[in-house]
N, C-alpha and C positions, 0 to 999 in steps of 0.2 A: 469308626474311626472319617470323619468328614472326607473329600477329599480336596483336595489344594487349590483355591480359587483358579480361575482360569486367567489371564490377558485378558482377555473380552467382560471381565465382571471390572473392571478398571472404570469401562468406559462406558454409557446408559448409550443401553439401544437407539437405532433409530424410528419414531415414532412413524403409525400412521400416517399419520396426518399431526400436520400445524395450528394455530390459529394466526388471522390476519391481523398484523395490531396493529390496523387500520379500524375495521369494523368486528372483530371477532372470529369472522366463519373462519373453519373448519378449510383450510387446503392442504395441497398432498407437499411432501416437503422439498420434492421438483418442480413445484408448480413457480412459475416467475412471472404472474401478476394473480391476483384475487377475485374470484368465478363471479362474486356478491357486488366489491365496490370497483373494481377494475385498480385496486393498487397493485402497485410494481409489490413484487415480495423478492428478497434474495436472503440466501441461505446460507446463514457464516454459524461461528464456534463460542458458547456460550465460555469467556474470559475465565472459570472457575473448574468448570467438572467438561468441557469441551462439547458439551451437548448441542445437538440440534436447534436450533432457533431460527428465525426470522429478522431481522431487521427496523430496528424500533420496539422488538419486543418489552416490557418494564421491566418482568419477571422470566429468571431461563424457567419453562415449563420441565425440564430436569430437578433442577438445586434450587431454584430460588429466590438464586441470587440475584437482586437490584443490577439494572445494568441503568449506567447515566448515559444522561439524553441529555443535547448539551442544551447549553443554558445561557439568556444571552448576557451581555454582560456592555459596560458602558464603554466604546470607543470611535471612530470614527469609521465608515463603511466605506466602502469600495462599489464602483460599480461591477458588473457581473463582466465579464468579456467575451461570455457566450448567449447570453439574452439580453444585455444591458441593464439586467435589474437591479436592486440592490444587494448588497450582501453585508449582511449585519455580521460586528463579530459575537463569533459565541465562543462559549469553556467547556472541555467534552472531555471530564476528570483532571486532569492536568494540563492539558492541551488546548493554549488557545489557539483559533482560527477563524476565515470569518467562512458563512455559508450562504446561499445565494435560496432564496424564501423561493423563485420561480421555479428555477429549472433544477436545483439540489447538487446545485458543483458546490468547490470547495476551493480557500486560496491559500497556500500555508508560502512566512516565511522561511528563509534557506536554513534557520537556525533552529527554529520547531518542526520543520520535514525532517532535517538529518538528525535532530533527539529519536525521533517516530521510527527512524529505520533502526535506531541502534538500539530501540529501548525495547524490551518484549511484553511489558505490562502495559505501555504507553497506545501498542499496537492494538493489543486484545480490546485495551477500552473502547477507541478511534472504529475499527471493524467495527464493535456489534451498534453501534449507536448513531453513525454519521450515513447524513443517504436514505434517511427514513420518506421525505417530504419530496416535493415539488416536483414538478413534471421534465422530464429531462426536454433541452433544448433542441429545435428543428437538425439533425443529422445532414450536412452540405449532402448534392447530390452526388450519385455514388460520382467516383473518380475525380472527385475534384477535392482540392486540398481547400483546408479553411484556418487561414493565418490567427491570430487574436488580439488583443492590445494588448499592453501590463496594464493591474488595477491600479496600480502607482503613479507610473511615469506614462502610460498610455501608447510607448514607443513597442511596436511589431515583435513575440514573442519568439522562440527557437520551438521547435518542433522535435521530441527527443523519442526515441523508443528507448524505456527506462530500463536501464539496465543490458544494452543490447540487445536482447533477447527475448522480453516480455512478450512484447509485441503492445503493448500500452501507451502509445505518441500523446504524451505531455508536454503539457505547455511553456514555455523555461524561461524570466525572465534573470537573465542571468545577476543583478543590484539587489533584486526585489522578492522575488518568491516563486512559487510553480503553480500554476488554474486547472483543473481536475475537474475534468467532467465531470456530474454523477455516477457514479459506477466505478472511476478507476483511480481515486484512491485508496480505494477497499483490494481496488484487484493489484496496486501494486504493492501494497502489505502483504497481501498473502503471497505474492511473490517473492517478499522479503524473507516472509514467514517459514515461507515452505523448502529455504535454501536455494533461491532464486541466486540469491549473486554465491553460492557457491558451484552453484554451475557456470554461471559464467563465468569465473575466476579457474575453472579448472575446463575452458573452453577457448581462454587464453591464451593459458600453458602450452594448450597442446599447437594454438596457431604461432606459436613464438617457438617452441623446438622445432617443430617442423622448417621455418623460415632460418632457427641456430645452423639448422643440420646442414638447410638445403646452401647453404652458405661456407661449411664443413666446419663450425665452429661446434661443439660439447654441448648437446639442448642441457646438461646438467650442472652448467656452469652456473659455478654460486655467484646469488645476489644477497642484496640487503632490504631488509623489510624497515621504512621510513614510515609514521603514522603518518608524517608532516614531507612525506616529497609528494611532488607533482605525476610523477611518471610509476606506470606499472612494477611491480616489481617481481615478477614471476617467471621461469620456475622455480620454484625452493628448490635447494640442496636437500640429497636423501641425508636425511640423520642430523640436518641442522637441526639450531637451537631456537629458531622462533619457533614461536608455543600459535596455536590455531588460534586463542581467540586475539593479537595478533594479527595474523591474516587474513583474518576477518575484520577489521576492524582498518586495514591497512585496503583493500580491498572496495569496503565502504567508504575510506576519505576519495577512494580515487573515482568511484561511479560519480559523489557530492562535490569533486574539485572539476569533471568533466560537466557537471550542467551549473555550476555557480562560478569558474574562474575561467 
């Protein structure tokens, strides 16, 4: 009798090498730049089989799934807040955004960004497809903070640590959208996909419980979860009726309202 399949059989093994999506040369999975052509490399997971692959790869090397590539669409171009290049409208799967050909940055309006954060399938498509081209804009000198202008209204944007603890500083115009330097959008989506908002919620719950204890209140006091409330409604009552998806929705809404309201 054959032994039952192990958990490892459900996922493709990590290959000893992958191929640069630009020139086809072999590259180690942990490589950040192709030794042959100099292209930047970023490792992501195939949205179908979760096997490792580089951003910009046309077909998954494990299961053969075709990876969506950004398609140019008609629409108004924007001036890149980082390098002043032209940000052209593109569509990645069902997601419409602007991408800069020169520095690889991306611009998303609030509605599109909210959809990406809340939809796992959309996140997977964008994470494997976006950011394969362009050369990163020159970083500011160490210790110097760079504020950039909104691509729509030209006003200075706010710098925000997404989710309070991701370590990814994004540039936000509350009225028009978010600008992501190259690799930042993928980093934010990976933070969401890997439970970053859950960790933020737990950290915020601990902080709020400590505050309540310090002033003599019951840290387990009942609160109401509302997906339309701009307040952060945690901690939850033990044995309460809120479902996990309600809590996740409330957390995501809190993060988005912090950015855009």
